[in-house]
A tleap script that builds the chain and sets N, CA, C and O, in Angstrom:
source leaprc.protein.ff14SB
mol = sequence {
  NMET SER ILE ALA SER ILE LEU SER LYS GLU
  LYS ILE VAL SER LEU SER GLU ILE GLN LYS
  ASN PRO GLY LYS ALA LEU GLN GLY ASP ILE
  ILE ARG ILE VAL LYS ASN GLY GLN GLU ILE
  GLY ILE TYR MET SER LYS GLU GLN PHE GLU
  ASP PHE VAL GLU GLU MET LEU PRO LEU LYS
  LYS GLU PHE LYS GLU GLU LEU ASP ALA ARG
  LEU GLY LYS MET LYS PRO SER ASP LEU LYS
  PRO LEU LYS ASP CLEU
}
set mol.1.N position { -21.718 27.828 10.343 }
set mol.1.CA position { -20.530 27.155 10.862 }
set mol.1.C position { -20.107 26.112 9.844 }
set mol.1.O position { -20.929 25.319 9.385 }
set mol.2.N position { -18.833 26.109 9.490 }
set mol.2.CA position { -18.355 25.170 8.484 }
set mol.2.C position { -18.108 23.792 9.099 }
set mol.2.O position { -17.918 23.654 10.307 }
set mol.3.N position { -18.117 22.795 8.247 }
set mol.3.CA position { -17.863 21.425 8.702 }
set mol.3.C position { -16.478 21.333 9.323 }
set mol.3.O position { -16.297 20.671 10.345 }
set mol.4.N position { -15.502 21.992 8.712 }
set mol.4.CA position { -14.129 21.946 9.235 }
set mol.4.C position { -14.056 22.529 10.641 }
set mol.4.O position { -13.363 21.984 11.500 }
set mol.5.N position { -14.764 23.633 10.885 }
set mol.5.CA position { -14.710 24.226 12.225 }
set mol.5.C position { -15.412 23.345 13.253 }
set mol.5.O position { -14.996 23.289 14.410 }
set mol.6.N position { -16.466 22.663 12.840 }
set mol.6.CA position { -17.150 21.742 13.761 }
set mol.6.C position { -16.237 20.574 14.097 }
set mol.6.O position { -16.085 20.215 15.265 }
set mol.7.N position { -15.623 19.976 13.068 }
set mol.7.CA position { -14.767 18.811 13.294 }
set mol.7.C position { -13.542 19.150 14.132 }
set mol.7.O position { -13.030 18.297 14.857 }
set mol.8.N position { -13.073 20.380 14.038 }
set mol.8.CA position { -11.894 20.763 14.819 }
set mol.8.C position { -12.197 20.835 16.313 }
set mol.8.O position { -11.277 20.838 17.131 }
set mol.9.N position { -13.467 20.892 16.672 }
set mol.9.CA position { -13.858 21.005 18.073 }
set mol.9.C position { -14.422 19.709 18.641 }
set mol.9.O position { -14.942 19.697 19.757 }
set mol.10.N position { -14.325 18.624 17.890 }
set mol.10.CA position { -14.914 17.380 18.378 }
set mol.10.C position { -14.140 16.834 19.577 }
set mol.10.O position { -12.962 17.134 19.770 }
set mol.11.N position { -14.835 16.027 20.372 }
set mol.11.CA position { -14.161 15.361 21.485 }
set mol.11.C position { -14.641 13.922 21.551 }
set mol.11.O position { -15.673 13.569 20.979 }
set mol.12.N position { -13.885 13.103 22.252 }
set mol.12.CA position { -14.200 11.686 22.400 }
set mol.12.C position { -14.600 11.435 23.848 }
set mol.12.O position { -13.901 11.840 24.777 }
set mol.13.N position { -15.723 10.766 24.026 }
set mol.13.CA position { -16.258 10.496 25.364 }
set mol.13.C position { -16.653 9.029 25.433 }
set mol.13.O position { -17.234 8.486 24.494 }
set mol.14.N position { -16.332 8.398 26.552 }
set mol.14.CA position { -16.728 6.993 26.717 }
set mol.14.C position { -18.195 6.908 27.111 }
set mol.14.O position { -18.757 7.840 27.687 }
set mol.15.N position { -18.796 5.786 26.792 }
set mol.15.CA position { -20.191 5.558 27.144 }
set mol.15.C position { -20.378 5.623 28.655 }
set mol.15.O position { -21.400 6.115 29.132 }
set mol.16.N position { -19.409 5.136 29.402 }
set mol.16.CA position { -19.533 5.171 30.865 }
set mol.16.C position { -19.534 6.607 31.389 }
set mol.16.O position { -20.217 6.903 32.370 }
set mol.17.N position { -18.766 7.518 30.738 }
set mol.17.CA position { -18.792 8.929 31.144 }
set mol.17.C position { -20.171 9.534 30.910 }
set mol.17.O position { -20.660 10.320 31.722 }
set mol.18.N position { -20.795 9.161 29.795 }
set mol.18.CA position { -22.135 9.673 29.490 }
set mol.18.C position { -23.140 9.148 30.500 }
set mol.18.O position { -24.021 9.883 30.945 }
set mol.19.N position { -23.010 7.881 30.863 }
set mol.19.CA position { -23.934 7.294 31.828 }
set mol.19.C position { -23.802 7.958 33.192 }
set mol.19.O position { -24.798 8.131 33.894 }
set mol.20.N position { -22.576 8.332 33.579 }
set mol.20.CA position { -22.357 8.966 34.885 }
set mol.20.C position { -22.875 10.396 34.926 }
set mol.20.O position { -23.513 10.798 35.898 }
set mol.21.N position { -22.605 11.166 33.875 }
set mol.21.CA position { -22.986 12.576 33.876 }
set mol.21.C position { -23.263 13.031 32.437 }
set mol.21.O position { -22.409 13.661 31.812 }
set mol.22.N position { -24.455 12.714 31.910 }
set mol.22.CA position { -24.737 13.031 30.509 }
set mol.22.C position { -24.685 14.524 30.201 }
set mol.22.O position { -24.223 14.914 29.128 }
set mol.23.N position { -25.146 15.357 31.113 }
set mol.23.CA position { -25.142 16.795 30.879 }
set mol.23.C position { -23.756 17.347 30.640 }
set mol.23.O position { -23.565 18.206 29.779 }
set mol.24.N position { -22.790 16.861 31.395 }
set mol.24.CA position { -21.408 17.316 31.241 }
set mol.24.C position { -20.742 16.652 30.045 }
set mol.24.O position { -20.046 17.317 29.277 }
set mol.25.N position { -20.947 15.347 29.878 }
set mol.25.CA position { -20.270 14.601 28.818 }
set mol.25.C position { -20.712 15.021 27.421 }
set mol.25.O position { -19.929 14.950 26.474 }
set mol.26.N position { -21.959 15.455 27.290 }
set mol.26.CA position { -22.486 15.795 25.975 }
set mol.26.C position { -22.416 17.289 25.672 }
set mol.26.O position { -23.211 17.800 24.883 }
set mol.27.N position { -21.477 17.986 26.289 }
set mol.27.CA position { -21.256 19.397 25.974 }
set mol.27.C position { -20.159 19.496 24.936 }
set mol.27.O position { -19.043 19.028 25.161 }
set mol.28.N position { -20.466 20.098 23.805 }
set mol.28.CA position { -19.476 20.244 22.742 }
set mol.28.C position { -20.149 20.246 21.388 }
set mol.28.O position { -21.355 20.031 21.273 }
set mol.29.N position { -19.345 20.493 20.360 }
set mol.29.CA position { -19.895 20.563 19.006 }
set mol.29.C position { -20.187 19.182 18.449 }
set mol.29.O position { -21.291 18.928 17.967 }
set mol.30.N position { -19.216 18.293 18.511 }
set mol.30.CA position { -19.412 16.902 18.087 }
set mol.30.C position { -18.751 16.026 19.134 }
set mol.30.O position { -17.607 16.253 19.527 }
set mol.31.N position { -19.480 15.036 19.571 }
set mol.31.CA position { -18.941 14.098 20.552 }
set mol.31.C position { -18.961 12.709 19.937 }
set mol.31.O position { -20.017 12.201 19.560 }
set mol.32.N position { -17.780 12.097 19.837 }
set mol.32.CA position { -17.681 10.712 19.385 }
set mol.32.C position { -17.801 9.834 20.622 }
set mol.32.O position { -17.057 10.006 21.588 }
set mol.33.N position { -18.722 8.911 20.591 }
set mol.33.CA position { -18.987 8.050 21.735 }
set mol.33.C position { -18.286 6.711 21.513 }
set mol.33.O position { -18.469 6.063 20.482 }
set mol.34.N position { -17.476 6.306 22.504 }
set mol.34.CA position { -16.735 5.054 22.398 }
set mol.34.C position { -17.105 4.116 23.541 }
set mol.34.O position { -17.457 4.544 24.640 }
set mol.35.N position { -17.014 2.832 23.243 }
set mol.35.CA position { -17.233 1.784 24.237 }
set mol.35.C position { -16.167 0.740 23.999 }
set mol.35.O position { -16.049 0.209 22.895 }
set mol.36.N position { -15.387 0.438 25.027 }
set mol.36.CA position { -14.281 -0.525 24.917 }
set mol.36.C position { -13.329 -0.173 23.768 }
set mol.36.O position { -12.839 -1.058 23.065 }
set mol.37.N position { -13.075 1.123 23.585 }
set mol.37.CA position { -12.144 1.577 22.564 }
set mol.37.C position { -12.701 1.628 21.151 }
set mol.37.O position { -11.993 2.032 20.229 }
set mol.38.N position { -13.947 1.231 20.960 }
set mol.38.CA position { -14.570 1.224 19.633 }
set mol.38.C position { -15.597 2.352 19.547 }
set mol.38.O position { -16.410 2.529 20.455 }
set mol.39.N position { -15.556 3.116 18.446 }
set mol.39.CA position { -16.550 4.170 18.256 }
set mol.39.C position { -17.907 3.533 17.994 }
set mol.39.O position { -18.044 2.684 17.113 }
set mol.40.N position { -18.910 3.948 18.766 }
set mol.40.CA position { -20.245 3.375 18.597 }
set mol.40.C position { -21.273 4.401 18.142 }
set mol.40.O position { -22.397 4.040 17.797 }
set mol.41.N position { -20.898 5.681 18.138 }
set mol.41.CA position { -21.852 6.683 17.699 }
set mol.41.C position { -21.290 8.085 17.784 }
set mol.41.O position { -20.188 8.316 18.282 }
set mol.42.N position { -22.086 9.011 17.283 }
set mol.42.CA position { -21.721 10.427 17.312 }
set mol.42.C position { -22.929 11.198 17.802 }
set mol.42.O position { -24.063 10.917 17.416 }
set mol.43.N position { -22.672 12.176 18.661 }
set mol.43.CA position { -23.724 13.038 19.165 }
set mol.43.C position { -23.511 14.445 18.612 }
set mol.43.O position { -22.393 14.961 18.620 }
set mol.44.N position { -24.595 15.064 18.129 }
set mol.44.CA position { -24.598 16.470 17.695 }
set mol.44.C position { -25.874 17.106 18.230 }
set mol.44.O position { -26.903 16.444 18.364 }
set mol.45.N position { -25.794 18.384 18.530 }
set mol.45.CA position { -27.014 19.080 18.913 }
set mol.45.C position { -27.901 19.238 17.679 }
set mol.45.O position { -27.432 19.078 16.552 }
set mol.46.N position { -29.151 19.544 17.886 }
set mol.46.CA position { -30.092 19.731 16.782 }
set mol.46.C position { -29.601 20.820 15.834 }
set mol.46.O position { -29.653 20.652 14.616 }
set mol.47.N position { -29.125 21.929 16.385 }
set mol.47.CA position { -28.650 23.051 15.565 }
set mol.47.C position { -27.422 22.645 14.734 }
set mol.47.O position { -27.315 22.986 13.556 }
set mol.48.N position { -26.516 21.923 15.360 }
set mol.48.CA position { -25.314 21.488 14.648 }
set mol.48.C position { -25.667 20.527 13.529 }
set mol.48.O position { -25.085 20.590 12.446 }
set mol.49.N position { -26.612 19.642 13.780 }
set mol.49.CA position { -27.042 18.699 12.760 }
set mol.49.C position { -27.671 19.432 11.583 }
set mol.49.O position { -27.388 19.113 10.428 }
set mol.50.N position { -28.532 20.422 11.873 }
set mol.50.CA position { -29.172 21.191 10.808 }
set mol.50.C position { -28.131 21.946 9.973 }
set mol.50.O position { -28.238 21.991 8.748 }
set mol.51.N position { -27.130 22.536 10.629 }
set mol.51.CA position { -26.052 23.215 9.898 }
set mol.51.C position { -25.305 22.231 9.001 }
set mol.51.O position { -24.996 22.539 7.850 }
set mol.52.N position { -25.021 21.065 9.529 }
set mol.52.CA position { -24.312 20.024 8.783 }
set mol.52.C position { -25.104 19.626 7.538 }
set mol.52.O position { -24.543 19.538 6.445 }
set mol.53.N position { -26.388 19.389 7.699 }
set mol.53.CA position { -27.237 18.989 6.577 }
set mol.53.C position { -27.297 20.093 5.527 }
set mol.53.O position { -27.224 19.814 4.330 }
set mol.54.N position { -27.428 21.340 5.966 }
set mol.54.CA position { -27.473 22.462 5.021 }
set mol.54.C position { -26.214 22.525 4.169 }
set mol.54.O position { -26.285 22.808 2.973 }
set mol.55.N position { -25.068 22.263 4.776 }
set mol.55.CA position { -23.813 22.302 4.029 }
set mol.55.C position { -23.659 21.109 3.098 }
set mol.55.O position { -23.039 21.231 2.042 }
set mol.56.N position { -24.211 19.959 3.469 }
set mol.56.CA position { -24.026 18.744 2.678 }
set mol.56.C position { -24.985 18.650 1.491 }
set mol.56.O position { -24.648 18.015 0.491 }
set mol.57.N position { -26.161 19.259 1.570 }
set mol.57.CA position { -27.143 19.121 0.491 }
set mol.57.C position { -26.617 19.598 -0.863 }
set mol.57.O position { -26.808 18.891 -1.852 }
set mol.58.N position { -25.964 20.761 -0.961 }
set mol.58.CA position { -25.435 21.163 -2.270 }
set mol.58.C position { -24.384 20.182 -2.789 }
set mol.58.O position { -24.326 19.920 -3.991 }
set mol.59.N position { -23.566 19.645 -1.910 }
set mol.59.CA position { -22.556 18.675 -2.331 }
set mol.59.C position { -23.216 17.419 -2.875 }
set mol.59.O position { -22.765 16.840 -3.863 }
set mol.60.N position { -24.280 17.012 -2.223 }
set mol.60.CA position { -24.993 15.812 -2.652 }
set mol.60.C position { -25.563 16.016 -4.055 }
set mol.60.O position { -25.495 15.110 -4.886 }
set mol.61.N position { -26.126 17.201 -4.328 }
set mol.61.CA position { -26.700 17.483 -5.638 }
set mol.61.C position { -25.609 17.463 -6.707 }
set mol.61.O position { -25.800 16.881 -7.775 }
set mol.62.N position { -24.470 18.092 -6.431 }
set mol.62.CA position { -23.369 18.115 -7.386 }
set mol.62.C position { -22.846 16.704 -7.655 }
set mol.62.O position { -22.555 16.353 -8.799 }
set mol.63.N position { -22.731 15.907 -6.611 }
set mol.63.CA position { -22.258 14.532 -6.771 }
set mol.63.C position { -23.214 13.745 -7.656 }
set mol.63.O position { -22.781 13.033 -8.562 }
set mol.64.N position { -24.515 13.871 -7.397 }
set mol.64.CA position { -25.516 13.140 -8.174 }
set mol.64.C position { -25.467 13.576 -9.638 }
set mol.64.O position { -25.555 12.737 -10.534 }
set mol.65.N position { -25.326 14.878 -9.887 }
set mol.65.CA position { -25.268 15.350 -11.268 }
set mol.65.C position { -24.043 14.793 -11.991 }
set mol.65.O position { -24.132 14.376 -13.145 }
set mol.66.N position { -22.902 14.789 -11.306 }
set mol.66.CA position { -21.677 14.253 -11.920 }
set mol.66.C position { -21.806 12.750 -12.167 }
set mol.66.O position { -21.414 12.252 -13.222 }
set mol.67.N position { -22.352 12.039 -11.195 }
set mol.67.CA position { -22.543 10.597 -11.352 }
set mol.67.C position { -23.467 10.299 -12.527 }
set mol.67.O position { -23.176 9.419 -13.336 }
set mol.68.N position { -24.583 11.028 -12.626 }
set mol.68.CA position { -25.510 10.827 -13.738 }
set mol.68.C position { -24.832 11.090 -15.075 }
set mol.68.O position { -25.048 10.351 -16.035 }
set mol.69.N position { -24.016 12.133 -15.145 }
set mol.69.CA position { -23.312 12.463 -16.385 }
set mol.69.C position { -22.337 11.349 -16.769 }
set mol.69.O position { -22.265 10.957 -17.934 }
set mol.70.N position { -21.600 10.851 -15.802 }
set mol.70.CA position { -20.631 9.781 -16.098 }
set mol.70.C position { -21.328 8.482 -16.482 }
set mol.70.O position { -20.893 7.786 -17.399 }
set mol.71.N position { -22.403 8.160 -15.784 }
set mol.71.CA position { -23.140 6.935 -16.123 }
set mol.71.C position { -23.735 7.028 -17.518 }
set mol.71.O position { -23.816 6.027 -18.230 }
set mol.72.N position { -24.152 8.230 -17.911 }
set mol.72.CA position { -24.714 8.426 -19.246 }
set mol.72.C position { -23.704 8.184 -20.347 }
set mol.72.O position { -24.087 7.847 -21.468 }
set mol.73.N position { -22.424 8.346 -20.059 }
set mol.73.CA position { -21.360 8.160 -21.051 }
set mol.73.C position { -20.857 6.720 -21.118 }
set mol.73.O position { -20.103 6.371 -22.026 }
set mol.74.N position { -21.265 5.890 -20.173 }
set mol.74.CA position { -20.763 4.514 -20.122 }
set mol.74.C position { -21.415 3.638 -21.189 }
set mol.74.O position { -22.571 3.833 -21.564 }
set mol.75.N position { -20.636 2.669 -21.663 }
set mol.75.CA position { -21.136 1.669 -22.612 }
set mol.75.C position { -21.242 0.337 -21.865 }
set mol.75.O position { -20.569 0.146 -20.852 }
set mol.76.N position { -22.062 -0.566 -22.342 }
set mol.76.CA position { -22.162 -1.876 -21.684 }
set mol.76.C position { -20.810 -2.569 -21.549 }
set mol.76.O position { -20.593 -3.312 -20.592 }
set mol.77.N position { -19.903 -2.338 -22.486 }
set mol.77.CA position { -18.589 -2.985 -22.410 }
set mol.77.C position { -17.729 -2.421 -21.275 }
set mol.77.O position { -16.730 -3.031 -20.894 }
set mol.78.N position { -18.112 -1.257 -20.733 }
set mol.78.CA position { -17.385 -0.663 -19.610 }
set mol.78.C position { -17.716 -1.342 -18.278 }
set mol.78.O position { -16.975 -1.198 -17.305 }
set mol.79.N position { -18.803 -2.065 -18.237 }
set mol.79.CA position { -19.284 -2.674 -16.994 }
set mol.79.C position { -18.605 -4.013 -16.759 }
set mol.79.O position { -18.308 -4.747 -17.702 }
set mol.80.N position { -18.359 -4.326 -15.470 }
set mol.80.CA position { -17.758 -5.598 -15.095 }
set mol.80.C position { -18.650 -6.248 -14.043 }
set mol.80.O position { -19.254 -5.553 -13.225 }
set mol.81.N position { -18.734 -7.570 -14.059 }
set mol.81.CA position { -19.478 -8.246 -12.999 }
set mol.81.C position { -18.805 -7.999 -11.637 }
set mol.81.O position { -17.581 -7.888 -11.561 }
set mol.82.N position { -19.578 -7.916 -10.602 }
set mol.82.CA position { -19.077 -7.655 -9.257 }
set mol.82.C position { -18.042 -8.698 -8.848 }
set mol.82.O position { -17.067 -8.363 -8.176 }
set mol.83.N position { -18.233 -9.937 -9.236 }
set mol.83.CA position { -17.296 -11.006 -8.844 }
set mol.83.C position { -15.908 -10.811 -9.454 }
set mol.83.O position { -14.930 -11.372 -8.962 }
set mol.84.N position { -15.818 -10.013 -10.531 }
set mol.84.CA position { -14.527 -9.777 -11.179 }
set mol.84.C position { -13.771 -8.591 -10.590 }
set mol.84.O position { -12.628 -8.339 -10.970 }
set mol.85.N position { -14.380 -7.876 -9.689 }
set mol.85.CA position { -13.709 -6.709 -9.107 }
set mol.85.C position { -12.836 -7.068 -7.955 }
set mol.85.O position { -12.206 -6.192 -7.361 }
savepdb mol mol.pdb
quit
């Protein structure tokens, strides 16, 4: 299952709905949990989480390789103190 297909099926549920009937409220691919209008968490089933991680691991490796390559090309003069950003 692709990340895009999972995200297209997400729903938003209030914390009070979960407290009243967790079995019903937590049915779905991704559930965003809100309290007083603020998102406080996300619920995924174990299988959905494993699928998500499997899809993200190759991206993480590619990102790290690109970052390492770019950092290797940097010179000290390219760096700026954090306070100057």
